C-alpha positions, 0 to 999 in steps of 0.5 A: 722512518725507522723500526727499532726492535726491543733492545733498542737496535735499530732493524731499518730506516729510510728518510724522505730526502726531498718532499715536494706536492709532486714527488718524494725521494727516498734516501738513507735506506739501510738495513740492519746487517743481522737482519738482512736476508730474511726477507724483512726489507721489501715490507719496510720499504712497502711501508715507507712508500705508503707513507710517502705517497701520502704526500706526494703521487710520486716517490722516487730513489737513487740506487748504485747499479752494483747494488743488486740486492737492494734493486731486487728489493726495490723492484719487488715494491713496485719501482721501476729504472727509468734512467741512469746517473753518473757522478764525475769528480773534479 
């Protein structure tokens, strides 16, 4: 799912990385830096969630703990933290 402006520039994009009958997982969320800070992200995310909920009743995503702006946007859309994950590299 993406929004492209009249000039052909991607303004916002997000992907559904996993889709089952029970849950979808949003990934690859990106806002063009030229449009950041304008209050657009929550509306775009709400639209992605609305489409995802047509496929499954639950929508999830992962976000880095340090990404406070993204976390704030996700909370405004209705996401809540239900767990914490860590990546361990060997």
